[in-house]
DRENMI-571843 format. One record per residue: y, z, x of N, C-alpha, C in turn. Coordinates in steps of 0.2 Angstrom, whole numbers, padded with zeros to 4 digits, always signed. Each point is the difference from the previous one (the first is absolute). Example, Ala and Ser with C-alpha at 12.3 -4.5 7.8 and 13.67 -1.06 7.14 Angstrom:
# DRENMI-571843
-0028+0039+0066+0006+0000-0004+0006+0000+0004;+0005-0004-0002+0006+0001+0004+0005+0003-0004;
# end
This chain:
# DRENMI-571843
-0025-0155-0026+0006+0000+0003+0002+0007+0000;+0002+0003-0005+0006+0004-0002-0006+0007+0004;-0005-0003+0000-0008+0007+0001+0003+0000+0008;-0002-0004+0002-0001-0004+0009+0008+0003+0001;+0005+0001-0002+0007+0001+0003+0002+0009-0001;-0004+0001-0003+0001+0006-0002-0005+0005+0005;-0005-0002+0001-0006+0003+0006+0003+0000+0007;+0004-0008-0001+0003-0002+0007+0003+0005+0003;+0006+0000-0007+0006+0004+0002-0001+0008+0002;-0007+0001-0003+0001+0009+0001-0005+0000+0007;-0004-0003+0001-0003-0002+0006+0005+0000+0008;+0004-0004-0002+0004-0001+0006+0006+0004+0000;+0002+0004-0005+0004+0006+0001-0006+0006+0002;-0004+0002+0002-0003+0005+0000-0002-0002+0009;-0001-0007-0001-0002-0001+0009+0007-0002+0004;+0008+0001-0001+0002-0001+0002+0003+0007+0002;+0000+0005-0007+0003+0007+0003-0006+0006+0003;-0006-0003+0000-0007+0003+0003+0000-0003+0010;+0001-0005-0001+0003-0002+0008+0009+0001+0003;+0001+0002-0002+0008+0003-0002+0004-0007+0004;-0001-0005-0002+0003-0004+0000+0007-0003-0004;-0001+0005-0006+0006-0001-0003+0001+0008-0004;+0006+0002+0001+0000+0009-0006-0001-0002-0006;-0001+0006-0004-0003-0001-0008+0005-0002-0004;+0008+0003+0004+0006-0002-0005-0001-0008+0001;+0002+0000+0005+0000-0009+0000-0006-0004-0003;-0005+0002-0001-0005-0004-0002+0001+0001-0007;+0000+0006-0001+0001-0002-0011+0003-0001-0001;+0008-0002+0004+0002-0005-0003-0001-0007+0000;-0001-0004+0007-0001-0006+0002-0004-0002-0001;-0008+0004+0001-0005-0006-0002-0001-0001-0008;+0002+0004-0006-0001-0004-0006+0006-0004-0001;+0005+0000+0003+0004-0004-0001-0003-0008+0003;-0002+0001+0005-0004-0007+0004-0006-0002-0005;-0005+0005-0002-0005-0004-0004+0003-0002-0008;+0006+0004-0002+0002-0002-0005+0003-0007+0000;+0003-0001+0005+0002-0008+0001-0006-0005+0001;-0003+0002+0004-0005-0004+0001-0004-0001-0007;+0001+0004-0006-0006-0001-0007+0005-0003-0003;+0006-0002+0001+0006-0006-0004+0003+0005-0005;+0002+0008+0003+0003+0002-0004+0009+0004+0002;+0001-0003+0003+0007-0002+0004+0004+0004-0006;+0001-0005-0005+0006+0001-0004+0000+0008-0004;-0006+0002+0001-0001+0007-0007+0001+0003+0005;-0003+0002+0009+0001+0006+0002+0004+0005+0000;+0007-0002+0000+0004+0006-0003-0003+0005-0003;+0001-0004-0008-0003+0005-0006-0007+0002+0003;-0003-0001+0002-0008+0004+0002+0003+0006+0004;+0002-0001+0007+0004+0004+0002+0005+0006-0002;+0001-0003-0005+0007+0006-0002-0006+0005-0005;-0002-0004-0004-0004+0005-0005-0006+0004+0004;-0003-0003+0007-0004+0005+0002+0004+0005+0003;+0004+0000+0002+0005+0006+0002+0003+0004-0005;+0000-0004-0004+0004+0005-0007-0005+0004-0002;-0008-0003+0000-0006+0006+0000-0001+0006+0002;+0002-0001+0008-0002+0005+0005+0007+0004+0000;+0007-0002-0002+0006+0003+0000-0003+0009-0002;-0005+0000-0005-0001+0009-0002-0001+0003+0005;-0004-0002+0003-0004+0002+0006+0003-0001+0006;+0005-0004+0000+0005+0002+0007+0004+0005-0001;+0003+0002-0006+0005+0004-0002-0004+0007+0000;-0008+0002-0001-0003+0004-0002-0002+0002+0008;-0002-0005+0005-0001+0003+0009+0007+0000+0002;+0007+0000-0001+0005+0000+0002+0002+0008-0001;+0000+0001-0004+0001+0007-0001-0006+0004+0001;-0005-0001-0001-0006+0005+0001-0001+0001+0008;+0003-0004+0006+0000-0002+0005+0006+0006+0001;+0006-0003-0002+0006+0006+0002-0002+0006-0005;-0003+0003-0003-0002+0006-0001-0004+0005+0002;-0009-0004+0004-0001+0003+0004+0003+0001+0007;+0004-0006+0003+0002+0001+0005+0004+0006+0000;+0005+0003-0006+0005+0005-0001-0006+0007+0001;-0005+0000-0004-0006+0004+0001-0001+0003+0006;-0001-0006+0005-0003+0000+0006+0005+0003+0004;+0005-0002+0001+0007+0002+0003+0000+0006-0003;-0001+0003-0006+0001+0008-0001-0005+0005+0003;-0005-0003+0000-0005+0004+0003-0007+0002-0006;+0000-0003-0004-0003+0000-0005-0008+0001+0001;-0001-0005+0005-0008-0001+0002-0001+0005+0008;+0004+0001+0002-0002+0004+0006-0006+0003-0001;+0001+0007-0004-0005+0005-0002-0007-0003+0000;+0000-0007-0005-0006-0002+0001-0003-0003+0005;+0003-0005+0004-0002-0001+0008-0004+0005+0005;+0006+0006-0002-0001+0006+0006-0006+0004-0003;-0001-0002-0008-0008+0002+0000-0006-0003+0003;+0002-0009-0004-0005-0004+0005-0004+0001+0005;+0006+0002+0005+0001+0001+0009-0004+0006+0000;+0000+0005-0005-0003+0007+0002-0009-0002-0002;-0001-0004-0002-0007-0002-0004-0003-0004+0004;+0004-0006+0003-0005-0003+0005+0000+0000+0009;+0008+0005-0001-0003+0002+0009+0001-0005+0004;+0002-0009+0001+0001-0004+0002-0007-0005+0002;-0004+0001-0005-0009-0003-0001+0003-0005-0006;+0000-0006+0004+0001-0007-0003-0004-0001-0007;-0007+0004+0003-0005+0000-0006+0003+0003-0009;+0002+0005+0003+0003+0004-0005+0005-0005-0004;+0006-0001+0004+0005-0003-0002-0003-0005-0006;-0003-0005+0004-0001-0006-0005-0006+0003-0007;-0002+0004+0001-0005+0003-0007+0006+0004-0004;+0005+0002+0003+0006+0005-0003+0004-0006-0004;+0003-0006+0004+0001-0006-0003-0002-0001-0007;-0007-0003+0002-0003-0002-0007-0001+0005-0005;-0001+0005+0000+0000+0007-0003+0004-0001-0005;+0007+0002+0004+0008+0002-0003+0002-0006-0003;-0002-0005+0002+0003-0007-0003-0003-0002-0006;-0007+0001-0002-0002+0001-0006+0001+0006-0004;+0001+0004+0002+0003+0005-0006+0009-0002-0002;+0003-0004+0004+0008+0000+0000-0001-0006-0003;-0005-0004-0002-0003-0006-0003+0001+0000-0008;-0001+0005-0002-0001+0002-0007+0004-0001-0005;+0006+0000+0003+0004-0002-0004+0002-0007-0005;-0005-0005+0005+0000-0006-0001+0004-0005+0004;+0006+0001+0003+0004-0003+0003+0001-0001+0008;+0001-0005+0000-0003-0003+0009+0007+0003+0003;+0003-0003+0000+0008+0001+0001-0003+0009+0002;+0002+0003-0004+0002+0007+0001-0006+0001+0003;-0007+0000+0001-0005+0003+0004+0002-0002+0008;+0003-0008+0001+0002-0002+0007+0005+0004+0004;+0005+0003-0005+0005+0003+0003-0001+0009+0002;-0003+0001-0004-0005+0006+0001-0004+0001+0006;-0005-0005+0000-0005-0001+0005+0004+0000+0007;+0002-0005+0000+0004-0003+0006+0006+0006+0003;+0003+0003-0004+0003+0006+0002-0003+0004+0002;-0005+0002-0003-0006+0007+0002-0002-0002+0008;-0003-0006-0001-0004-0003+0007+0003-0003+0006;+0005-0003+0000+0001-0005+0004+0001+0004+0006;+0005+0005+0000+0003+0003+0005-0007+0003+0005;-0002+0002-0005-0008+0002+0002-0006-0004+0007;+0002-0007-0004-0005-0004+0002+0004-0003+0008;+0006+0000+0000+0005-0003+0004-0002+0007+0006;+0000+0005-0002+0001+0006+0006-0007+0000+0004;-0003-0002-0005-0008+0001+0002-0002-0006+0005;+0003-0007-0002-0001-0005+0004-0005-0005-0004;-0001+0002-0007-0005-0004-0003+0004-0008-0003;-0007-0002-0003+0001-0008+0000+0002+0001-0008;+0009-0002-0003+0000+0001-0003-0002-0004-0006;-0002-0008+0000-0005-0003-0005-0007+0002-0002;-0001+0006+0002-0006+0003-0003+0004+0006-0006;+0006+0003+0002+0002+0005-0007+0002-0007-0004;+0003-0006+0001+0003-0004-0006-0006-0004-0005;-0006+0000+0005-0005-0001-0003-0004+0005-0005;+0001+0005+0000-0003+0006-0004+0004+0001-0003;+0007+0002+0000+0004+0000-0006+0000-0005-0005;+0000-0009+0003+0000-0004-0004-0006-0001-0005;-0007+0002+0005-0004+0001-0005-0003+0006-0005;+0003+0005+0002-0001+0006-0005+0007-0002-0006;+0004-0003+0000+0005-0002-0005-0005-0003-0004;-0003-0005+0004-0003-0007-0007-0007+0005-0003;-0001+0004+0004-0006+0004-0005+0003+0002-0005;+0004+0005+0002+0002+0006-0006+0005-0003-0003;-0001-0008-0001+0006-0004-0004-0003-0001-0006;-0006+0003-0001-0005-0003-0004+0000+0005-0007;+0006+0004+0001-0001+0005-0006+0003-0003-0006;+0001+0002-0004+0001-0001-0006+0009+0000+0000;+0004+0003+0002+0006-0005+0002+0003-0002+0004;-0006-0001+0006+0002-0007+0002-0001-0005-0002;+0004-0004+0002+0003-0008+0001-0008-0003-0002;-0006-0001+0003-0005-0004-0003-0004-0001-0006;-0002+0008-0001-0004+0003-0004+0006-0002-0007;+0005+0001+0000+0005-0001-0006+0001-0007-0002;-0002-0003+0007+0001-0009-0003-0006-0004-0002;-0008+0004+0003-0004-0002-0003+0000+0003-0008;+0001+0005+0001+0000+0003-0009+0004-0006-0005;+0007+0001+0002+0004-0004-0004-0002-0008-0001;-0002-0003+0006-0004-0006-0002-0006-0001-0004;-0003+0005+0002-0008+0000-0007+0001+0002-0006;+0006+0005+0002+0002+0004-0008-0007+0006-0001;+0000+0002+0006-0007+0006+0000+0006+0006+0002;-0004+0006+0000+0003+0007+0003+0002+0003+0006;+0001-0001+0003+0003+0001+0008-0006+0006+0001;+0000+0005-0002-0004+0006+0000-0007-0002+0001;-0001-0006-0006-0009-0004+0001-0002-0003+0006;+0005-0003+0002-0001-0004+0007+0002+0006+0007;+0003+0007+0000+0001+0002+0003-0007+0006+0002;+0000+0001-0005-0006+0009-0001-0008-0004+0005;-0001-0005-0002-0008-0003+0003+0002-0002+0009;+0007-0003+0001+0001+0001+0006+0000+0006+0003;+0001+0006-0001+0002+0005+0003-0005+0002+0006;-0007-0003-0001-0005+0001+0005+0000-0003+0006;+0002-0010-0002+0001-0003+0004+0005+0000+0004;+0007+0003-0002+0008+0004+0003-0004+0005+0006;-0006+0005-0003-0002+0005+0005-0003-0006+0006;-0005-0003-0001-0002-0004+0007+0004-0004+0004;+0007-0004-0004+0004-0001+0005+0005+0004+0001;+0001+0008-0002+0004+0006+0005-0005+0001+0007;-0008-0001-0003-0004+0003+0008-0001-0007+0004;+0003-0006-0003-0001-0004+0006+0005-0001+0005;+0006+0002-0004+0004+0002+0003+0004+0005+0005;-0005+0007-0002-0001+0005+0007-0005-0003+0004;-0005-0003-0001-0005-0003+0003+0004-0004+0007;+0005-0005-0003+0004-0003+0005+0005+0004+0005;+0003+0006-0005+0004+0004+0004-0005+0004+0007;-0005+0001-0002-0004+0005+0003-0003-0007+0009;+0001-0006-0004-0003-0006+0006+0007+0001+0005;+0005-0002-0005+0007+0000+0004+0001+0005+0005;+0000+0006-0002-0001+0006+0002-0002+0002+0006;-0010-0004-0002-0004+0000+0009+0004-0003+0004;+0001-0007-0002+0003-0004+0004+0007+0002+0003;+0004+0003-0004+0007+0001+0004-0003+0006+0006;-0004+0005-0003-0002+0008+0005-0003-0004+0006;-0003-0005+0001-0004-0001+0006+0006-0003+0004;+0007-0005-0002+0004-0002+0002+0004+0006+0001;+0002+0002-0001+0006+0007-0001-0003+0005+0001;-0005+0002-0001-0004+0008+0002+0006+0004-0005;-0001+0007+0001+0005+0005-0005+0007+0001+0006;+0006-0002-0005+0004+0001+0003+0005+0007-0002;+0000+0004+0005+0003+0006-0002+0008-0001-0001;+0001+0001-0007+0007+0000-0003+0005+0007+0003;-0003+0005-0001+0002+0006+0000+0006+0002-0005;+0000+0008+0001+0003+0004-0005+0009-0001-0001;+0001-0002+0007+0006-0002-0001+0003-0007-0003;-0005-0004+0001+0001-0008-0004-0003+0003-0008;-0003+0004-0001-0001+0002-0008+0007+0003-0004;+0001+0005+0005+0008+0004-0005+0006-0005+0002;+0000-0008+0004+0007-0002+0001-0001-0007-0002;-0005-0002-0005-0002-0007-0002+0005-0002-0003;+0003-0003-0001+0007-0004-0003-0003-0009+0000;+0002+0000-0009-0002-0007-0001+0009-0004+0000;+0000-0006-0001+0006-0004-0001+0003-0005+0005;+0006-0003-0003+0004-0005+0005+0002+0003+0005;+0000-0001+0006+0004+0000+0006-0004+0007+0006;+0004+0000+0003+0000+0007+0005-0003+0006-0002;-0004+0005+0004-0004+0007-0004+0008+0003-0003;+0005+0000+0007+0006+0002-0003+0002-0001-0006;+0001-0008-0001+0002-0001-0006-0003+0002-0008;-0005+0000+0000-0005+0002-0002+0000+0005-0005;+0002+0005+0005+0001+0008+0001+0008+0002-0004;+0003-0005+0001+0006+0001-0004-0001+0000-0007;-0004-0007-0001+0000-0003-0005-0004+0007-0005;-0005+0004+0002-0004+0003-0004+0005+0005-0004;-0002+0002-0007+0003+0005-0003-0008+0004-0003;-0002+0006+0004-0004+0004-0002+0000+0003-0006;+0005+0001-0002+0004+0005-0005-0001-0003-0006;-0001-0007+0001-0001-0006-0007-0008+0000-0002;-0002+0004+0006-0009-0002-0001-0003+0000-0008;+0002+0005-0004-0004+0003-0006+0004-0005-0004;+0008-0002-0001+0003-0006-0005-0003-0005+0001;-0001-0002+0007-0002-0007+0001-0007-0001-0002;-0007+0006-0001-0006+0000-0002+0003-0001-0008;+0002+0004-0002+0000-0001-0007+0004-0005-0004;+0003-0003+0003+0004-0009+0000-0006-0003+0000;-0004+0000+0004-0004-0005+0002-0006+0000-0005;-0002+0005+0000-0006+0004-0007+0003-0004-0005;+0005+0001-0003+0002-0002-0006+0001-0007-0002;+0003-0004+0006+0000-0006+0002-0007-0005+0000;-0004+0005+0003-0008-0003-0002-0004+0001-0006;+0003+0005-0003-0004+0002-0007+0005-0007-0004;+0006+0001+0000+0002-0006-0006-0003-0006+0002;+0000-0002+0006-0004-0007+0002-0006-0002-0003;-0004+0006+0000-0007+0000-0003+0003-0001-0008;+0002+0004-0003+0002+0001-0007+0001-0007-0001;+0007-0003+0003+0003-0007-0002+0005+0002-0004;+0002+0005+0001+0008+0002-0004+0004-0006+0000;+0002-0002+0007+0003-0006+0001-0002-0005+0003;+0003-0004+0000-0004-0005+0005+0001+0001+0008;-0003-0002+0002-0002+0004+0008+0006-0001+0005;+0004-0006-0003+0005-0002+0007+0008+0004-0002;-0001+0002-0005+0006+0004-0005-0002+0007+0004;-0006+0001-0001-0003+0010+0003+0002-0001+0005;+0000-0004+0006+0001+0001+0008+0007-0001+0001;+0004-0004-0006+0006-0002+0002+0004+0007-0001;-0002+0004-0005+0002+0006-0001-0001+0005+0004;-0007+0002+0002-0003+0003+0004+0003+0000+0007;+0002-0005+0003+0004-0001+0006+0004+0001+0000;+0007+0001-0007+0005+0002-0001+0001+0007+0002;-0004+0002-0005+0001+0007+0002-0004+0003+0005;-0005-0004+0006-0002+0003+0005+0005+0001+0004;+0004-0007+0002+0007-0001+0005+0004+0007-0002;+0003-0001-0007+0005+0004+0000+0001+0010+0000;-0010+0001-0002-0001+0009+0002-0001+0001+0008;-0003-0004+0004+0000+0000+0007+0005-0004+0004;+0003-0003-0001+0007-0002+0004+0007-0003-0005;+0002+0008-0001+0007-0001-0005+0004-0004+0003;+0003+0000+0005+0004-0003+0004+0000-0008+0000;+0006-0005-0001-0001-0006+0000-0001-0003+0005;+0002+0002+0005-0002-0003+0007-0008+0001+0002;-0002+0003-0002-0006+0003+0001-0007-0004-0004;+0003-0001-0006-0006-0004-0006+0004-0006+0005;+0004-0004+0000+0000-0006+0003-0005-0001+0007;+0002+0004+0004-0006+0001+0006-0008+0001-0002;+0000+0003-0004-0007-0001-0003-0004-0006-0003;+0006-0002-0003-0003-0007-0003+0000-0005+0003;+0006-0001+0006-0001-0005+0004-0007+0000+0007;-0002+0007+0001-0006+0002+0003-0005-0004-0001;-0001-0001-0008-0003-0002-0001-0002-0007-0002;+0005-0004-0001+0003-0006+0000-0005-0005+0003;-0002+0002+0005-0005-0006+0004-0007+0002-0004;-0002+0004+0000-0006+0000-0007-0001-0001-0005;+0007-0001-0004+0000-0005-0006+0001-0006+0001;+0004-0002+0003+0002-0008+0001-0007-0004+0002;-0006+0004+0003-0004-0002+0003-0007-0003-0005;+0000+0006-0003-0003+0000-0007+0002-0006-0006;+0006+0003+0000+0002-0005-0007+0000-0007+0000;+0001-0001+0008+0000-0007+0001-0003-0003-0002;-0007+0002+0003-0008-0002-0002-0001-0001-0006;+0003+0006-0005-0003-0001-0007+0004-0006-0001;+0006-0001+0001+0004-0006-0004-0002-0006+0003;-0002+0000+0005-0005-0005+0004-0006-0003-0003;-0003+0004-0001-0008+0001-0003+0002-0003-0009;+0005+0002-0004+0003-0002-0006+0001-0008+0001;+0002-0003+0006+0001-0008+0001-0008-0002-0001;-0005+0004+0005-0007-0004-0001-0005+0000-0005;+0004+0007-0003-0004+0000-0008+0003-0006-0006;+0005-0001+0002+0003-0003-0005+0000-0006+0001;-0003-0003+0005-0002-0007+0002-0007-0002-0002;-0003+0008+0002-0007-0003-0002-0001+0001-0008;+0004+0003-0003-0002+0001-0007+0003-0006-0004;+0005+0000+0002+0006-0008-0002-0005-0006+0000;-0002-0001+0005-0002-0007+0000-0006+0000-0001;-0003+0007-0004-0008-0003-0002-0004+0001+0005;+0001+0001+0005-0004+0002+0003-0008+0006+0000;+0005+0005-0001-0005+0005-0003-0005-0002-0005;+0002-0002-0005-0004-0004-0005-0007-0003+0003;+0004-0005+0003-0005-0005+0004-0006+0003+0003;+0002+0005+0004-0005+0003+0004-0006+0003-0005;+0005+0005-0003-0006+0003-0005-0005-0004-0003;+0002-0005-0003-0004-0004-0005-0005-0004+0006;+0001+0000+0006-0004-0004+0002-0004+0004+0003;+0003+0006+0000-0007+0005+0004-0005+0002-0008;+0003+0000-0005-0005+0000-0006-0003-0006+0000;+0001-0005+0000-0002-0006-0001-0008-0002+0004;+0000+0006+0005-0006-0001+0005-0005+0004-0002;+0001+0005-0003-0003+0005-0004-0007-0004-0003;-0006-0001+0000-0006-0002-0002-0002+0002-0005;-0002-0003-0006-0002+0005-0007-0007+0005+0002;-0004-0001+0005-0006+0005+0002+0005+0008+0002;+0006-0002+0001+0004+0007+0002+0002+0002-0004;-0004+0000-0006+0003+0004-0006-0002+0005-0001;-0006+0003+0002-0003+0006-0002+0002+0006+0006;+0004-0004+0004+0002+0005+0007+0008-0002+0001;+0006-0002-0007+0004+0000+0001+0005+0006+0002;-0005+0008-0001+0005+0005+0001-0001+0002+0006;-0003-0002+0007-0001+0002+0005+0002-0006+0004;+0002-0006-0002+0001-0006+0000+0010+0002-0001;+0002+0002-0005+0007+0001+0002+0002+0006+0002;-0004+0006+0003+0001+0004+0004+0002-0004+0008;-0005-0004+0001+0001-0004+0007+0005-0005-0001;+0003-0003-0004+0004-0006+0000+0008+0004-0001;+0000+0006-0003+0005+0004+0000+0005+0003+0009;-0006-0002+0004+0003+0002+0006+0004-0005+0003;-0002-0008+0000+0004-0004+0001+0006-0004-0005;-0002+0003-0007+0005-0001-0006+0006+0004+0002;-0001+0004+0000+0008+0005+0000+0001+0001+0008;-0003-0002+0004+0003-0002+0007+0005-0004-0001;-0003-0006-0002+0004-0008+0000+0005+0000-0005;+0001+0003-0005+0004+0001-0006+0003+0007-0002;+0003+0001-0003+0002+0007-0004-0005+0003-0004;+0001+0005-0002-0005+0004-0005+0004-0003-0007;+0004-0001-0001+0001-0004-0006-0002-0007-0002;+0002-0002+0005-0005-0007+0000-0008+0001-0002;-0003+0003+0003-0007+0003+0001-0004+0002-0008;+0005+0006-0002-0003+0003-0005+0003-0003-0006;+0006-0003-0001+0002-0001-0007-0002-0009+0000;-0002-0002+0006-0001-0008+0001-0008-0002-0001;-0003+0003+0005-0007-0001+0001-0004+0003-0004;-0001+0009+0001-0004+0003-0003-0001-0002-0007;+0004+0000-0005-0001+0000-0007-0005-0008+0001;+0000-0005+0001-0002-0004+0001-0010+0001+0003;+0003+0004+0005-0010+0003+0002-0003+0004-0004;+0006+0003-0002-0002+0006-0006-0005-0003-0007;+0003-0007-0002-0002-0001-0006-0007-0004+0000;-0002-0004+0007-0006-0002+0004-0003+0004+0001;+0002+0007+0001-0006+0003+0002-0003+0004-0008;+0005+0001-0006-0002+0001-0005-0006-0003-0002;-0002-0006+0003-0007-0005-0005-0003+0003+0005;-0001+0003+0003-0007+0001+0005+0001+0008-0002;+0002+0005-0004+0000+0006-0001+0002+0006+0005;+0006-0003+0003+0003+0004+0004+0007+0001-0003;+0001+0007-0001+0006+0003-0004+0006-0002+0005;+0007+0001-0005+0005+0000+0003+0003+0004+0005;-0004+0007-0001+0000+0006+0005-0002-0001+0008;-0004-0003-0003-0005+0001+0007+0002-0007+0005;+0004-0006-0004+0005-0003+0003+0004+0002+0005;+0003+0006-0004+0008+0001+0003-0003+0005+0004;-0006+0005+0001-0002+0002+0005+0001-0004+0007;-0005-0004-0002-0001-0007+0005+0008+0000+0003;+0001-0004-0004+0008+0000+0004+0005+0003+0003;-0003+0006+0001+0004+0003+0002+0000+0005+0009;-0007-0004-0001-0003-0001+0007+0003-0001+0007;+0003-0006+0000+0004-0003+0004+0007+0003+0004;+0002+0007-0007+0006+0001+0002+0001+0004+0008;-0003+0003+0003+0002+0000+0009+0001-0003+0003;-0005-0007-0001+0003-0006+0004+0006-0004-0001;+0001+0003-0008+0005-0005-0002+0008+0002+0003;+0000+0008+0002+0005+0003+0000+0003-0002+0009;-0004-0004+0003+0000-0003+0006+0003-0007-0001;+0004-0003-0004-0001-0005-0003+0008-0003+0002;+0005-0004+0004+0003-0001+0000+0006+0000-0006;-0005-0002-0005+0003-0001-0004+0004+0007-0004;-0002+0006+0002+0000+0007-0004+0006+0004+0003;+0006-0001-0003+0006+0006+0002+0000+0005+0005;-0005+0005-0002-0001+0006+0003-0003+0000+0008;-0003-0005+0002-0002-0002+0005+0005+0000+0004;+0006-0003-0002+0006-0001+0005+0003+0008+0001;-0001+0004-0003+0003+0006-0002-0005+0004+0006;-0005-0001+0000-0004+0005+0007-0001-0004+0006;+0000-0008+0000+0003-0002+0007+0006+0001+0004;+0005+0002-0007+0007+0001+0004+0001+0007+0001;-0002+0005-0003-0002+0006+0002-0002+0003+0004;-0007-0004+0001-0006+0001+0007+0004-0004+0006;+0006-0004-0001+0002-0005+0007-0007-0003+0002;-0003-0003-0004-0005-0005+0004+0000-0008-0005;-0004-0004+0003+0000-0007+0001-0005-0001-0007;+0002-0004-0004-0004-0001-0006-0007-0002+0001;+0000-0006+0004-0002-0005+0002-0006+0005+0004;+0001+0005+0007-0004+0007+0002-0006+0001-0006;+0006+0004-0002-0003+0004-0010-0005-0004-0002;-0001-0005-0002-0002-0003-0002-0007-0003+0002;+0000-0003+0007-0005-0001+0003-0005+0005+0001;+0004+0008+0001-0002+0006+0003-0006+0003-0008;+0004-0002-0006-0002+0003-0004-0005-0005-0006;+0000-0006+0002-0003-0005-0008-0006+0002+0000;-0003+0001+0006-0007+0003+0000-0002+0006-0002;+0001+0003+0001+0003+0006-0003+0001+0002-0008;+0003-0005-0002+0002+0001-0009-0006-0003-0002;-0003-0006+0004-0004-0004-0003-0009+0006-0001;+0003+0006+0004-0006+0006+0000+0001+0002-0005;+0007+0003+0000+0000+0005-0007+0000+0000-0006;+0002-0010-0001-0002-0004-0005-0009+0001-0004;-0002-0001+0006-0008+0000+0000-0004+0007-0003;+0005+0004+0003-0002+0007-0001+0002+0000-0009;+0004-0001-0003-0001+0000-0006-0003-0004-0004;+0000-0006+0002-0007-0004-0004-0007+0004+0000;+0000+0001+0007-0008+0003+0001-0002+0006-0006;+0008+0006+0000+0000+0005-0004+0000-0001-0007;+0003-0005-0001+0000-0005-0008-0005-0001-0002;-0005-0003+0002-0006-0002+0000-0006+0006+0000;+0000+0003+0005-0003+0008-0001+0001+0003-0004;+0003+0001-0002+0002+0004-0007+0001-0003-0007;+0000-0007-0001+0001-0002-0005+0005-0001-0003;+0004+0000+0005+0009-0003-0003-0001-0006-0004;-0005-0006+0004+0002-0006-0002-0008-0002+0002;-0002-0006-0004-0007+0000+0002-0001-0006+0005;-0005+0000+0005-0003-0008+0004+0000-0003-0004;-0007+0002-0006-0002-0006-0002-0001+0000-0007;+0003-0004-0004-0001+0000-0007-0003-0002-0007;
# end
């Protein structure tokens, strides 16, 4: 009963947002409540929802202050030189723009933090896509999948979770997967080339001109307002501050939420010391903050009910129960394949700490090591980041100002392709066996 209820809830949610019959914010709140009531959990729903909100509260805080931080940096003009450099390289060619999007995002994604990647990539490329009249869904697709591929680094969430759940070294998981990740990167560049050819046929090469290159500005408001907010003399202090912040994030000196709060406080003080100007800049980004954080807390309601009612556990057990004994020698590749739907329909924590140990224990009887199962389990991450249960997805669509349903409809098939490229690379280079 719980299994049917859980899958029905997720499918209903996906259908409603993709068909645009309901906004993601409203669906995240009302759909789980409805299914919770149908399942007979009315009296416990409040506690479940609050637990889910508490779980995602740190993410909400982090996104709030990271949006404000990078918003201030965009206003001050930190990313203007990068965009001007890209404009000089691409010269209005959509093909070069899309390939540049893929390559730059892959490099930025090395820090393992999707939220930071999205903010930098969108800040750099969105004005260019708008200027050239390109399909912004192509940009969000490439940025989303690039983050999923590079998130397999040892300091990224999935690899760290798999290592902790199976008690193996994260480097033992990561190093053999490097060739597979390179194949994943190659597949992303190929997607960008395909998108680029399509857009080049549709648009042709658009001449942006030296005037546009020299006067390009990012930020909220009119060109005049954006120009007034620029702080060109603060470029180097802002660059140093941002570099220090990113280094501290990677090193993990403090929780990411605290670092972004401190970073924002320093950024707004040094760039806009006047109190009225600080209030003005914060108010200018309030809409972006509200759009993202409201979805984060609504997602907390969804995940809280999904976990609190036991739907997640029931869904996992039902899927594991259908594995026939003859699948034993194929458990590594089977794990890689099921990591796509499993991590799409549930959180990484539920998959890696709830399901993966059971699979690994079964696989051990067939001579498949825990490291091999761990490597196979991270194959689905590019597809996972398209899930409505992933908080950073709402940041991406909020910054790019696209509909989540449109983004998913466009990107899902490409997400599957990127994950299959990782699977092929893992099998081809022996990261995990096809048969043992």
